[in-house]
C-alpha positions as semicolon CSV with decimal commas, in nm:
position;residue;x (nm);y (nm);z (nm)
1;M;-0,020;-0,016;0,017
2;D;0,145;0,331;-0,129
3;R;-0,083;0,592;0,022
4;H;0,206;0,843;0,178
5;A;0,146;1,251;0,069
6;S;0,536;1,289;0,142
7;D;0,883;1,124;0,130
8;P;1,098;1,174;0,423
9;K;1,427;1,155;0,177
10;D;1,221;1,471;-0,002
11;S;1,178;1,668;0,308
12;N;1,470;1,922;0,513
13;D;1,525;1,871;0,827
14;S;1,333;2,183;0,922
15;G;1,035;2,027;0,807
16;Q;0,728;2,188;0,583
17;Q;0,457;2,317;0,704
18;G;0,110;2,119;0,602
19;E;0,255;1,807;0,463
20;H;0,045;1,480;0,533
21;L;0,109;1,103;0,604
22;T;-0,097;0,788;0,582
23;G;-0,037;0,471;0,630
24;T;-0,079;0,175;0,888
25;V;0,047;0,132;1,300
26;E;0,271;-0,124;1,255
27;R;0,332;-0,082;1,654
28;I;0,280;0,163;1,939
29;T;0,595;0,226;2,061
30;Y;0,511;0,451;2,337
31;H;0,207;0,574;2,442
32;N;0,133;0,813;2,756
33;E;-0,222;0,753;2,865
34;E;-0,223;1,110;3,090
35;N;-0,158;1,368;2,749
36;G;-0,175;1,092;2,457
37;F;0,109;1,164;2,340
38;S;0,267;0,882;2,135
39;V;0,525;0,718;1,900
40;L;0,412;0,499;1,622
41;K;0,603;0,285;1,392
42;I;0,394;0,370;1,058
43;R;0,365;0,132;0,729
44;I;0,363;0,382;0,456
45;S;0,470;0,181;0,187
46;E;0,530;-0,169;0,136
47;S;0,873;-0,096;-0,043
48;R;1,034;0,148;0,266
49;E;1,061;0,055;0,633
50;P;0,824;0,244;0,837
51;A;0,818;0,563;0,948
52;T;0,853;0,703;1,327
53;V;0,533;0,912;1,409
54;V;0,540;1,144;1,705
55;G;0,219;1,312;1,799
56;I;-0,115;1,339;2,022
57;I;-0,370;1,086;1,957
58;P;-0,667;0,948;2,220
59;A;-0,631;0,601;2,132
60;V;-0,480;0,419;1,868
61;A;-0,438;0,014;1,846
62;S;-0,174;-0,193;1,578
63;G;-0,342;-0,222;1,266
64;E;-0,554;0,075;1,244
65;I;-0,507;0,357;0,958
66;V;-0,409;0,734;1,073
67;E;-0,393;1,016;0,877
68;C;-0,114;1,243;1,051
69;R;-0,062;1,611;0,947
70;G;0,254;1,794;1,054
71;N;0,648;1,819;0,942
72;W;0,948;1,613;0,913
73;Q;1,239;1,664;1,175
74;N;1,587;1,504;1,242
75;N;1,610;1,391;1,595
76;R;1,943;1,392;1,710
77;T;1,861;1,123;1,936
78;H;1,619;0,952;1,749
79;G;1,682;1,015;1,382
80;L;1,414;1,112;1,133
81;Q;1,053;1,157;1,287
82;F;0,757;1,301;1,146
83;K;0,607;1,571;1,409
84;A;0,229;1,563;1,380
85;E;0,025;1,821;1,490
86;E;-0,291;1,635;1,385
87;I;-0,336;1,245;1,391
88;L;-0,673;1,117;1,277
89;V;-0,815;0,765;1,277
90;V;-0,948;0,625;0,973
91;P;-1,108;0,256;0,955
92;P;-0,855;0,012;0,790
93;N;-0,948;-0,088;0,407
94;T;-0,698;-0,376;0,359
95;A;-0,733;-0,750;0,484
96;D;-0,456;-0,789;0,692
97;G;-0,514;-0,404;0,851
98;I;-0,869;-0,536;0,920
99;E;-0,785;-0,840;1,095
100;K;-0,492;-0,678;1,271
101;Y;-0,720;-0,419;1,394
102;L;-0,983;-0,673;1,489
103;A;-0,727;-0,868;1,700
104;S;-0,565;-0,607;1,872
105;G;-0,812;-0,632;2,159
106;M;-1,033;-0,342;2,105
107;V;-1,365;-0,509;2,070
108;R;-1,410;-0,768;2,323
109;G;-1,532;-1,063;2,178
110;I;-1,310;-1,071;1,901
111;G;-0,937;-1,147;1,963
112;S;-0,690;-1,279;1,707
113;F;-0,900;-1,632;1,623
114;Y;-1,217;-1,431;1,552
115;S;-1,081;-1,182;1,361
116;K;-0,906;-1,410;1,096
117;Q;-1,263;-1,582;1,048
118;L;-1,438;-1,312;1,050
119;V;-1,213;-1,150;0,726
120;K;-1,169;-1,510;0,630
121;K;-1,586;-1,485;0,563
122;F;-1,658;-1,170;0,499
123;G;-1,338;-1,011;0,365
124;T;-1,347;-0,613;0,394
125;G;-1,677;-0,582;0,404
126;V;-1,671;-0,708;0,759
127;L;-1,634;-0,361;0,899
128;D;-1,971;-0,290;0,732
129;I;-2,140;-0,560;0,867
130;L;-2,045;-0,498;1,242
131;D;-2,224;-0,153;1,155
132;N;-2,528;-0,275;1,024
133;D;-2,601;-0,659;0,981
134;P;-2,422;-0,813;1,315
135;E;-2,662;-1,085;1,306
136;K;-2,415;-1,257;0,966
137;L;-2,177;-1,297;1,283
138;L;-2,409;-1,594;1,371
139;D;-2,264;-1,712;1,060
140;I;-1,923;-1,750;1,186
141;P;-1,864;-2,133;1,415
142;G;-1,834;-2,058;1,779
143;I;-2,019;-1,768;1,761
144;G;-2,348;-1,760;1,958
145;R;-2,579;-1,527;2,044
146;K;-2,420;-1,461;2,380
147;R;-2,067;-1,404;2,207
148;L;-2,243;-1,174;1,975
149;E;-2,423;-0,928;2,219
150;I;-2,086;-0,916;2,344
151;I;-1,926;-0,773;2,031
152;T;-2,191;-0,596;1,918
153;A;-2,218;-0,375;2,257
154;S;-1,816;-0,365;2,236
155;W;-1,827;-0,236;1,893
156;N;-2,125;0,053;1,962
157;E;-1,904;0,131;2,246
158;Q;-1,557;0,177;2,068
159;K;-1,752;0,386;1,816
160;T;-1,889;0,606;2,047
161;V;-1,594;0,598;2,300
162;R;-1,376;0,711;2,006
163;D;-1,595;1,000;1,892
164;I;-1,613;1,107;2,266
165;M;-1,224;1,052;2,289
166;V;-1,132;1,243;1,992
167;F;-1,328;1,586;2,128
168;L;-1,191;1,529;2,460
169;Q;-0,837;1,476;2,319
170;S;-0,876;1,801;2,139
171;H;-0,959;1,947;2,446
172;G;-0,624;1,822;2,669
173;V;-0,768;1,542;2,808
174;G;-0,607;1,189;2,849
175;I;-0,744;0,867;2,795
176;A;-0,788;0,729;3,144
177;R;-0,976;1,044;3,237
178;A;-1,202;1,036;2,920
179;S;-1,232;0,671;2,992
180;R;-1,385;0,794;3,306
181;I;-1,620;1,075;3,175
182;F;-1,771;0,811;2,941
183;K;-1,838;0,562;3,231
184;T;-2,074;0,903;3,361
185;Y;-2,186;1,074;3,112
186;R;-2,200;0,817;2,801
187;E;-2,349;0,925;2,516
188;E;-2,357;1,246;2,686
189;A;-2,031;1,322;2,766
190;I;-1,989;1,613;2,499
191;S;-2,267;1,764;2,502
192;K;-2,230;1,800;2,932
193;V;-1,878;1,853;2,894
194;S;-1,921;2,178;2,663
195;E;-2,189;2,282;2,865
196;N;-1,986;2,310;3,154
197;P;-1,630;2,153;3,213
198;Y;-1,612;2,201;3,553
199;R;-1,887;2,015;3,639
200;L;-1,655;1,698;3,574
201;S;-1,445;1,794;3,904
202;L;-1,771;1,718;4,124
203;D;-1,910;1,439;3,928
204;I;-1,608;1,208;3,841
205;D;-1,338;1,096;4,101
206;G;-1,022;1,107;3,986
207;I;-1,074;1,438;3,782
208;G;-1,029;1,769;3,942
209;F;-1,003;2,107;3,855
210;L;-0,707;2,168;3,615
211;T;-0,864;1,888;3,374
212;A;-1,142;2,073;3,389
213;D;-0,973;2,392;3,355
214;T;-0,806;2,313;3,043
215;I;-1,127;2,192;2,854
216;A;-1,285;2,532;2,975
217;S;-1,010;2,736;2,800
218;K;-1,034;2,589;2,497
219;L;-1,384;2,617;2,503
220;G;-1,357;2,963;2,528
221;I;-1,497;3,042;2,864
222;A;-1,308;3,385;2,997
223;H;-1,010;3,345;3,245
224;D;-1,157;3,564;3,521
225;S;-1,546;3,436;3,473
226;L;-1,734;3,394;3,787
227;I;-1,804;2,987;3,673
228;R;-1,416;2,943;3,682
229;A;-1,360;3,093;4,031
230;E;-1,627;2,904;4,187
231;A;-1,468;2,575;4,062
232;G;-1,135;2,676;4,148
233;V;-1,248;2,813;4,524
234;R;-1,398;2,401;4,559
235;H;-1,062;2,288;4,355
236;V;-0,851;2,468;4,654
237;L;-1,094;2,312;4,917
238;Q;-1,086;1,957;4,737
239;E;-0,669;1,990;4,720
240;L;-0,680;2,089;5,115
241;A;-0,859;1,768;5,163
242;A;-0,674;1,551;4,963
243;K;-0,401;1,645;5,256
244;G;-0,637;1,592;5,557
245;H;-0,820;1,896;5,637
246;C;-1,156;1,919;5,630
247;A;-1,219;2,290;5,660
248;V;-1,007;2,611;5,567
249;P;-1,037;2,940;5,734
250;K;-1,149;3,204;5,476
251;P;-0,825;3,447;5,416
252;L;-0,656;3,125;5,330
253;L;-0,895;3,013;5,119
254;V;-0,907;3,349;4,921
255;S;-0,556;3,425;4,908
256;E;-0,492;3,020;4,783
257;A;-0,769;3,059;4,516
258;A;-0,643;3,401;4,420
259;A;-0,285;3,265;4,358
260;I;-0,416;2,966;4,174
261;L;-0,677;3,127;3,907
262;A;-0,491;3,463;3,920
263;I;-0,827;3,621;3,937
264;A;-0,881;3,896;4,151
265;G;-0,976;3,868;4,527
266;P;-1,339;4,048;4,501
267;V;-1,436;3,772;4,231
268;I;-1,279;3,478;4,446
269;E;-1,511;3,644;4,771
270;E;-1,794;3,632;4,502
271;A;-1,756;3,318;4,422
272;I;-1,740;3,175;4,784
273;S;-2,036;3,384;4,863
274;K;-2,229;3,184;4,499
275;E;-2,103;2,828;4,608
276;T;-2,207;2,896;4,989
277;G;-2,578;2,966;4,875
278;N;-2,528;2,687;4,637
279;C;-2,522;2,468;4,921
280;N;-2,165;2,325;4,804
281;L;-1,954;2,540;5,082
282;V;-2,043;2,514;5,441
283;R;-1,932;2,843;5,629
284;E;-1,901;2,842;6,051
285;I;-1,736;3,100;6,321
286;V;-1,479;2,941;6,505
287;G;-1,369;3,169;6,794
288;E;-1,373;3,506;6,578
289;D;-1,259;3,325;6,257
290;Q;-1,482;3,234;5,964
291;I;-1,429;2,840;5,845
292;Y;-1,502;2,705;5,503
293;Y;-1,588;2,317;5,445
294;L;-1,679;2,149;5,122
295;A;-2,029;2,068;5,176
296;P;-2,005;1,657;5,226
297;L;-1,728;1,683;5,471
298;H;-1,919;1,909;5,672
299;R;-2,193;1,660;5,677
300;A;-1,950;1,416;5,769
301;E;-1,830;1,571;6,085
302;E;-2,168;1,674;6,216
303;R;-2,330;1,329;6,150
304;T;-2,010;1,169;6,323
305;S;-2,056;1,366;6,648
306;L;-2,447;1,355;6,651
307;Y;-2,466;0,972;6,631
308;L;-2,161;0,898;6,815
309;A;-2,312;1,137;7,087
310;D;-2,675;0,916;7,076
311;L;-2,466;0,631;7,118
312;L;-2,264;0,690;7,397
313;Q;-2,640;0,753;7,619
314;G;-2,765;0,458;7,810
315;D;-2,589;0,079;7,935
316;P;-2,402;-0,126;7,750
317;P;-2,581;-0,451;7,586
318;W;-2,349;-0,644;7,843
319;K;-2,438;-0,495;8,158
320;D;-2,428;-0,683;8,504
321;I;-2,117;-0,849;8,404
322;E;-1,907;-0,924;8,727
323;R;-1,618;-0,754;8,612
324;E;-1,330;-0,977;8,833
325;K;-1,512;-1,313;8,851
326;A;-1,478;-1,250;8,456
327;I;-1,118;-1,208;8,445
328;R;-1,034;-1,474;8,654
329;Q;-1,270;-1,707;8,437
330;V;-1,088;-1,569;8,076
331;E;-0,762;-1,620;8,286
332;K;-0,830;-1,966;8,350
333;E;-0,979;-2,092;8,015
334;T;-0,703;-1,897;7,814
335;G;-0,427;-1,965;8,037
336;L;-0,327;-1,602;8,011
337;C;-0,195;-1,386;8,287
338;L;-0,290;-1,025;8,204
339;S;-0,106;-0,758;8,355
340;V;-0,238;-0,525;8,578
341;S;-0,260;-0,247;8,301
342;Q;-0,460;-0,515;8,056
343;K;-0,677;-0,600;8,409
344;K;-0,743;-0,195;8,412
345;A;-0,808;-0,181;8,064
346;L;-1,084;-0,455;8,107
347;A;-1,303;-0,298;8,377
348;T;-1,268;0,039;8,184
349;V;-1,447;-0,120;7,866
350;L;-1,698;-0,390;8,027
351;T;-1,836;-0,067;8,172
352;S;-1,858;0,155;7,891
353;K;-2,091;0,168;7,577
354;A;-1,827;0,294;7,353
355;A;-1,423;0,299;7,414
356;V;-1,124;0,298;7,284
357;I;-0,802;0,087;7,278
358;T;-0,451;0,241;7,129
359;G;-0,112;0,202;7,187
360;G;0,189;0,066;6,960
361;P;0,298;-0,281;6,894
362;G;0,374;-0,552;7,091
363;V;0,194;-0,385;7,406
364;G;-0,103;-0,653;7,397
365;K;-0,375;-0,486;7,202
366;T;-0,477;-0,807;7,072
367;T;-0,469;-0,998;7,395
368;L;-0,684;-0,720;7,532
369;V;-0,971;-0,723;7,235
370;N;-0,942;-1,161;7,274
371;A;-1,022;-1,070;7,653
372;I;-1,301;-0,862;7,594
373;L;-1,469;-1,048;7,296
374;R;-1,473;-1,382;7,540
375;I;-1,605;-1,244;7,806
376;I;-1,873;-1,032;7,666
377;G;-1,914;-1,301;7,399
378;N;-2,061;-1,465;7,712
379;K;-2,351;-1,258;7,766
380;I;-2,417;-1,143;7,401
381;T;-2,348;-1,315;7,049
382;N;-2,427;-1,075;6,792
383;I;-2,087;-0,912;6,688
384;A;-1,950;-0,763;6,457
385;L;-1,587;-0,756;6,351
386;C;-1,437;-0,504;6,073
387;A;-1,158;-0,312;5,975
388;P;-1,103;-0,035;5,695
389;T;-0,898;-0,294;5,438
390;G;-0,987;-0,639;5,347
391;R;-0,602;-0,745;5,421
392;A;-0,679;-0,550;5,772
393;A;-1,030;-0,757;5,858
394;K;-0,821;-1,057;5,741
395;R;-0,579;-1,011;6,018
396;L;-0,840;-0,966;6,269
397;S;-1,029;-1,242;6,220
398;E;-0,738;-1,477;6,253
399;S;-0,617;-1,275;6,574
400;T;-0,935;-1,319;6,716
401;G;-1,103;-1,650;6,545
402;M;-1,401;-1,456;6,428
403;E;-1,525;-1,350;6,119
404;A;-1,440;-1,007;6,022
405;S;-1,519;-0,783;5,716
406;T;-1,411;-0,475;5,594
407;I;-1,646;-0,135;5,740
408;H;-1,786;-0,120;5,335
409;R;-1,883;-0,482;5,362
410;L;-2,071;-0,484;5,645
411;L;-2,221;-0,167;5,567
412;E;-2,358;-0,335;5,213
413;F;-2,320;-0,180;4,874
414;D;-2,576;-0,144;4,685
415;P;-2,489;-0,116;4,309
416;V;-2,856;-0,033;4,205
417;S;-2,888;0,272;4,446
418;G;-2,548;0,329;4,459
419;S;-2,528;0,362;4,830
420;F;-2,513;0,189;5,156
421;K;-2,798;-0,029;5,250
422;H;-2,734;0,000;5,584
423;G;-2,761;0,365;5,773
424;P;-2,991;0,548;5,984
425;G;-3,334;0,373;5,878
426;N;-3,184;0,030;5,828
427;P;-2,925;-0,042;6,144
428;I;-2,634;-0,277;6,141
429;E;-2,812;-0,571;6,352
430;A;-2,528;-0,631;6,605
431;D;-2,481;-0,548;6,987
432;L;-2,083;-0,499;6,959
433;I;-1,916;-0,342;6,673
434;V;-1,526;-0,337;6,687
435;V;-1,355;-0,180;6,460
436;D;-0,974;-0,289;6,377
437;E;-0,709;-0,001;6,227
438;T;-0,941;0,323;6,327
439;S;-0,608;0,554;6,279
440;M;-0,699;0,455;5,882
441;V;-1,102;0,520;5,874
442;D;-1,145;0,864;5,717
443;I;-1,452;1,109;5,845
444;V;-1,677;1,051;5,556
445;L;-1,643;0,648;5,625
446;M;-1,684;0,702;5,980
447;S;-1,989;0,879;5,949
448;R;-2,160;0,614;5,767
449;L;-2,046;0,355;6,020
450;V;-2,164;0,498;6,322
451;S;-2,492;0,649;6,177
452;A;-2,596;0,286;6,067
453;L;-2,542;0,158;6,451
454;S;-2,889;0,103;6,620
455;A;-2,889;0,313;6,941
456;K;-2,838;0,007;7,155
457;A;-2,526;-0,111;7,004
458;G;-2,220;-0,102;7,149
459;L;-1,834;0,011;6,993
460;L;-1,495;-0,071;7,053
461;L;-1,276;0,135;6,823
462;V;-0,867;-0,033;6,850
463;G;-0,593;0,145;6,666
464;D;-0,241;0,286;6,666
465;A;-0,301;0,697;6,704
466;D;0,064;0,769;6,624
467;Q;0,050;0,583;6,282
468;L;-0,056;0,772;5,955
469;P;-0,356;0,943;5,978
470;S;-0,654;0,819;5,684
471;V;-0,534;0,874;5,335
472;G;-0,895;1,057;5,315
473;P;-0,966;1,368;5,511
474;G;-1,037;1,356;5,872
475;A;-0,815;1,275;6,157
476;V;-1,091;1,056;6,343
477;L;-0,885;0,841;6,570
478;T;-0,710;1,110;6,727
479;D;-1,016;1,379;6,715
480;I;-1,230;1,126;6,934
481;I;-0,926;1,058;7,188
482;R;-0,881;1,475;7,194
483;S;-1,280;1,524;7,227
484;G;-1,274;1,310;7,600
485;V;-1,574;1,197;7,560
486;M;-1,484;0,852;7,558
487;P;-1,322;0,628;7,748
488;V;-0,967;0,584;7,599
489;I;-0,752;0,286;7,700
490;T;-0,351;0,343;7,634
491;L;-0,164;0,094;7,631
492;T;0,237;0,126;7,671
493;E;0,378;-0,210;7,846
494;I;0,600;-0,382;7,605
495;F;0,551;-0,775;7,688
496;R;0,850;-0,994;7,706
497;Q;0,784;-1,176;7,392
498;A;0,719;-0,848;7,222
499;A;1,051;-0,702;7,316
500;E;1,256;-0,958;7,167
501;S;1,160;-0,831;6,842
502;Q;1,378;-0,611;6,694
503;I;1,128;-0,441;6,480
504;I;0,908;-0,355;6,800
505;V;1,149;-0,221;6,982
506;N;1,321;-0,050;6,666
507;A;0,919;0,103;6,611
508;H;0,843;0,231;6,988
509;R;1,274;0,431;6,970
510;I;1,136;0,564;6,644
511;N;0,761;0,678;6,774
512;R;1,038;0,857;7,101
513;G;1,221;1,040;6,833
514;D;1,530;0,792;6,861
515;L;1,693;0,660;6,571
516;P;1,640;0,278;6,516
517;L;1,930;0,040;6,690
518;N;2,111;-0,177;6,419
519;T;2,214;-0,506;6,439
520;E;2,605;-0,572;6,553
521;T;2,620;-0,942;6,598
522;G;2,671;-1,182;6,281
523;N;2,315;-1,365;6,395
524;L;2,003;-1,294;6,192
525;S;1,775;-1,042;6,304
526;D;1,438;-0,930;6,179
527;F;1,526;-0,552;6,152
528;Y;1,855;-0,421;5,958
529;V;1,928;-0,049;5,834
530;V;2,156;-0,039;5,543
531;E;2,345;0,296;5,486
532;A;2,372;0,409;5,100
533;S;2,559;0,746;5,026
534;S;2,315;0,852;4,709
535;P;1,982;0,711;4,608
536;E;2,160;0,530;4,316
537;E;2,318;0,297;4,559
538;I;1,978;0,301;4,741
539;H;1,821;0,153;4,427
540;R;2,119;-0,064;4,365
541;K;2,082;-0,222;4,714
542;L;1,704;-0,255;4,698
543;M;1,715;-0,456;4,388
544;Q;1,959;-0,672;4,506
545;M;1,797;-0,738;4,872
546;V;1,458;-0,765;4,678
547;T;1,538;-0,997;4,405
548;S;1,868;-1,272;4,561
549;R;1,962;-1,156;4,966
550;I;1,639;-1,165;5,145
551;P;1,525;-1,451;4,926
552;E;1,840;-1,657;4,987
553;R;1,885;-1,565;5,346
554;F;1,560;-1,544;5,517
555;N;1,366;-1,854;5,225
556;L;1,108;-1,526;5,156
557;H;0,946;-1,536;4,809
558;P;1,043;-1,222;4,638
559;V;0,692;-1,149;4,531
560;R;0,463;-1,293;4,793
561;D;0,640;-1,244;5,095
562;I;0,851;-0,888;5,042
563;Q;0,720;-0,560;5,007
564;V;0,899;-0,247;4,921
565;L;0,730;0,059;5,099
566;T;0,850;0,370;4,937
567;P;0,743;0,749;5,065
568;M;0,643;0,863;4,743
569;N;0,514;0,757;4,410
570;R;0,729;0,962;4,185
571;G;1,091;0,992;4,107
572;G;1,367;0,702;4,091
573;L;1,290;0,571;4,440
574;G;0,898;0,621;4,388
575;S;0,655;0,355;4,334
576;R;0,615;0,368;3,973
577;A;0,997;0,323;3,857
578;L;1,053;0,033;4,126
579;N;0,747;-0,160;4,018
580;A;0,854;-0,129;3,661
581;E;1,222;-0,238;3,758
582;L;1,111;-0,513;3,968
583;Q;0,842;-0,652;3,737
584;K;1,124;-0,656;3,447
585;A;1,330;-0,856;3,737
586;L;1,098;-1,100;3,903
587;N;0,827;-1,155;3,620
588;G;0,946;-0,990;3,295
589;S;0,925;-1,323;3,087
590;A;0,590;-1,400;3,172
591;E;0,327;-1,399;2,904
592;P;0,067;-1,310;2,795
593;K;0,138;-0,908;2,826
594;I;-0,138;-0,647;2,804
595;S;-0,042;-0,297;2,786
596;R;-0,355;-0,039;2,894
597;F;-0,307;0,346;3,049
598;G;0,066;0,326;3,053
599;T;0,124;0,010;3,245
600;T;0,219;-0,374;3,124
601;F;0,034;-0,637;3,341
602;S;0,154;-0,987;3,285
603;S;-0,006;-1,307;3,448
604;G;0,186;-1,351;3,807
605;D;0,219;-1,004;3,882
606;K;0,156;-0,817;4,182
607;V;-0,138;-0,548;4,155
608;L;-0,307;-0,292;4,350
609;Q;-0,675;-0,163;4,361
610;M;-0,620;0,222;4,324
611;V;-1,002;0,317;4,384
612;N;-1,319;0,153;4,561
613;N;-1,499;-0,054;4,331
614;Y;-1,843;-0,150;4,504
615;D;-1,937;-0,349;4,244
616;K;-1,638;-0,563;4,264
617;E;-1,583;-0,510;4,621
618;V;-1,247;-0,431;4,616
619;F;-1,142;-0,135;4,785
620;N;-0,863;0,138;4,725
621;G;-0,546;-0,065;4,869
622;D;-0,640;-0,386;4,863
623;I;-0,339;-0,595;4,681
624;G;-0,405;-0,901;4,456
625;T;-0,249;-1,132;4,186
626;I;-0,274;-1,182;3,780
627;A;-0,399;-1,538;3,790
628;S;-0,530;-1,512;3,397
629;I;-0,497;-1,290;3,134
630;D;-0,738;-1,358;2,837
631;T;-0,692;-1,141;2,488
632;Q;-0,968;-1,324;2,326
633;E;-1,199;-1,165;2,590
634;S;-0,971;-0,867;2,663
635;E;-1,061;-0,939;3,038
636;L;-0,816;-1,038;3,276
637;V;-0,877;-1,234;3,666
638;V;-0,717;-1,087;3,963
639;D;-0,694;-1,335;4,279
640;F;-0,786;-1,103;4,571
641;E;-0,730;-1,337;4,892
642;R;-0,824;-1,649;4,699
643;R;-1,117;-1,452;4,539
644;P;-1,108;-1,403;4,169
645;V;-1,253;-1,076;4,057
646;R;-1,278;-1,005;3,635
647;Y;-1,153;-0,695;3,466
648;E;-1,211;-0,585;3,119
649;F;-0,918;-0,414;2,960
650;G;-1,103;-0,076;2,966
651;E;-1,150;-0,118;3,342
652;L;-0,753;-0,180;3,447
653;D;-0,691;0,215;3,477
654;E;-0,784;0,104;3,829
655;L;-0,485;-0,081;3,907
656;S;-0,147;-0,057;3,911
657;L;0,191;-0,275;4,009
658;A;0,205;-0,350;4,382
659;Y;0,565;-0,476;4,347
660;A;0,649;-0,120;4,565
661;T;0,366;0,075;4,682
662;S;0,363;0,398;4,900
663;I;0,369;0,387;5,258
664;H;0,009;0,568;5,286
665;K;-0,115;0,250;5,064
666;S;0,031;0,008;5,322
667;Q;-0,192;0,089;5,623
668;G;-0,369;-0,171;5,794
669;S;-0,132;-0,444;5,585
670;E;0,094;-0,662;5,732
671;Y;0,365;-0,817;5,528
672;P;0,621;-1,108;5,582
673;A;0,894;-0,851;5,503
674;V;0,956;-0,488;5,389
675;V;1,217;-0,296;5,244
676;I;1,198;0,062;5,297
677;P;1,398;0,315;5,061
678;L;1,458;0,697;5,231
679;G;1,647;0,920;4,999
680;L;1,702;1,297;5,049
681;Q;1,482;1,329;4,773
682;H;1,198;1,268;4,998
683;F;1,270;1,522;5,153
684;T;0,930;1,681;5,209
685;L;0,742;1,355;5,285
686;L;0,997;1,230;5,557
687;E;0,796;1,262;5,922
688;R;0,838;1,038;6,201
689;N;0,475;0,880;6,187
690;L;0,528;0,765;5,809
691;I;0,881;0,570;5,855
692;Y;0,707;0,453;6,236
693;T;0,388;0,339;6,003
694;A;0,619;0,171;5,753
695;V;0,788;-0,049;6,003
696;T;0,514;-0,188;6,209
697;R;0,402;-0,305;5,831
698;G;0,663;-0,629;5,857
699;K;0,610;-0,929;6,069
700;K;0,936;-1,100;5,999
701;L;1,196;-0,868;5,886
702;V;1,195;-0,479;5,839
703;V;1,505;-0,356;5,616
704;I;1,542;0,011;5,576
705;I;1,802;0,115;5,335
706;A;1,853;0,503;5,346
707;Q;2,096;0,776;5,327
708;P;2,183;0,848;5,710
709;K;2,051;1,209;5,676
710;A;1,723;1,105;5,565
711;L;1,666;0,802;5,822
712;A;1,754;1,119;6,095
713;I;1,531;1,425;5,931
714;A;1,246;1,109;5,906
715;V;1,297;1,017;6,286
716;G;1,346;1,381;6,425
717;N;1,066;1,576;6,218
718;R;0,700;1,512;6,398
719;K;0,422;1,723;6,234
720;A;0,141;1,731;6,488
721;D;-0,181;1,889;6,466
722;S;-0,122;1,989;6,098
723;R;-0,482;1,861;6,012
724;M;-0,790;2,102;6,078
725;T;-1,048;1,954;6,193
726;T;-1,353;2,046;6,390
727;L;-1,477;1,690;6,530
728;A;-1,275;1,700;6,885
729;S;-1,490;2,005;6,945
730;R;-1,810;1,914;6,766
731;L;-1,880;1,592;6,981
732;A;-1,706;1,747;7,332
733;E;-2,034;2,024;7,261
734;A;-2,278;1,735;7,139
735;C;-2,219;1,500;7,432
736;G;-2,227;1,794;7,646
737;D;-2,599;1,883;7,494
738;S;-2,674;1,502;7,523
739;A;-2,550;1,542;7,909
740;G;-2,776;1,855;7,924
741;K;-3,101;1,691;7,774
742;R;-3,049;1,380;7,999
C-alpha cells in the first residue's frame, strides 16, 4: 500500500508545514495515557521501512490506519521522525489491516482467532457488517448469541468512545480520564462537558479542576469568569481535603484561590458566596474566624458527632457482668496472665458503651481485644468485627478466630441505588461493633458507619494513634481521643515476648524520636538499617535485597512475601519507577502481556486496587495477583485473597503494579518482609509517623535502606496537629448537649 503524501527523503530537516502522511500502525512504541503523546511505527509503503510518527492521539491500536498532518524533523537522538500536529484514525481498508485491528483487543469477544475467521468469511466488508448487519456474525462457527451480544455492544461502545475521546483529547484530556468521563456521562459526554466542563470535578472521581480548566480554556470560557472562580474555590478545598483537612479559614481560602487562578480577590469572594448559597460550601464561625468546608465533609463531621453522642447514652448491652469473676474466668480458660494495666483496661471497657484502645506494636492490644470478646461473648452473641481494608479484616479474623469484614462490606453497598444498604433507617444488626485499624478510617466512612449503628449497640475502636492518619480527610481516631467524650485505654507496656523483636523495639524507639538500633552481631535479626550514600546506591541495594539476598538468606518469596514501601510515587525511588524495575526482574518473562493506561500487566504480577469499586467489592489499597489474562475476551482475572475478580481491559486504570507501594497505601496491611528506601529526594515527606507506619507493617523482617541524613530527618520530624478538623470540638459539644438533656 502506498498512500503517503510525502517522502521523508524529499524533506529538508527543518520540515515543511502542512505535509500529510497516511499509513497503517505497525507498532505502538510509546503511549502516555495522561496526555495522549505517542510514538508510532507506521507503514506508509510496502517497499519502505516503517516511519516514526510522534504526536498526540487519544486511542490507537495496531492495524488501524492513521492520517497525520505535520512535518519531518531530524531528531538528534532518535533520527528522522514525522512530528504530527494532528493524528486522525480512519477505518482500515485492507484485509490484513482489518484483521490486525480486530485482533488488537479493542473489541471484546473477537481477538486474534475470530478476527481471522471474520475476515476470511466477509473480507473487507466485515466493518460494514459490524455497523449495519451484525446478525451475520452468527454464521461464524463458535459465535453464538451471547458472544454476538458482547461483540456488538463493544463495537458500538468503541465507536461512541472514539468520537468522545477525540473530542476530549482535542481539549486536552488524556485517555484514562476520558474513559472515566464516558463511563459517567455515556452518550451525553460531549454535550455535558461543553455545557459546563467544571462539573467534571464534582461528578467524576479522579478528575479535578486542572483537567476541567484546560477544557474550559479551549472552549473559550473567560479566565476571570465567575464560573471558573467557583470551580477554583472548590478545587482549593479539594486539594486541602486531599491533604487531610476538613476545613480552611477564609483568608487562606481567598489567598490560595487568587494565587492559583490569577483572579482578583473580589471575584473570589463573590465565588465563595455563590458556592455557599448553592450549598456546595458551608461556612461556620469558630472563635473570631470564618472557616469553610466542602459540604460533604461538613455533613460527615456533623453526622459523626451527633450519632456518637447518641450512641454513648444508656447502658451497654452486656451490663451486669461481674468484672473480677469474668477476668479470672478468662485467664483460666485461655491460660493467659493479664497484666495489671490489661485488667484495668478490661474493667473500663466492660463498664463502657463505647471505648478506644490504642497503643503501639507488642503492647497487648490483640490479647486485650480477645479477652473482651470472650467475656462479652458470653453475654451477647451478635458481635460484628470490621476493619477499613480486606487485609486488615483478614488479620483481625485470624487474631480473634471470629469472622471479620471490611467496613464497606459490613455496610453492604447496593449497586442499584449507589449507596450503602445500612444507615439510619436500616441499622446493622449487632450489639457490639469492633473496628480495628481505626487510624485509617476517614471522616466520611466513619460518618457512614456510626449512622448505621443501632442506638443500643456498643462500639469498640482499636488502633494506633501514632500511625499515619487516614488517606482521606479527617483525623478521626485522634479527634475522638482528644474530645474526651469516650474512655481511652492507652497501652504502653511492651511484653517480654514482643521485646525480643527488634522490629517492635525499634518501632517504639522511632515513635519516641530515637534512631533505630542496628544489628551488630553476625546472628540473623528481624531488623536492619543498610546505609547508602546516594539514591543510585539505594536503588542498587534495594534491587539486590529484593531479588536475591532476602530470598536466599531468609527463605522468603520475592513477590509473595517481600513488599517495598516507599514514601512517594514519583522519582527514581518512587513506586512507579521501582515497580517497572521489579516487574522486569521478578516477572519479566511472563506471558501473555497487555498494556493499558501506561502500564504493562502480565500473569503473576502483583497489583494494587487504586479506587473503591463497590460492584466488584474491591477497595482502595487491596493487593492481589493476576491469575490469568484472556486476550480473546479482553479481560483479566485478579486473585484477591483467593477471591477471583474479573476486569475488562478498559477497567485497568483501576489497577497499578504493587511490587512497590507508597507507605500510605500500606496502612492496615502486614507483610512478612518490608524493604523501605529513604533518600533525601523524599525530603518533603520525611516525618516520624511515616517511617513508624512503614516499620510496623513488617512481621518477620524490616530492612531500611537509607541515606543516614534522610533517616535522621524522618525520625526527628514530628508534624503534630497538622490537619484542620473540628470533630473533637463538635463531639465535646454534642455530648455536652446530650448530657444536659439527660
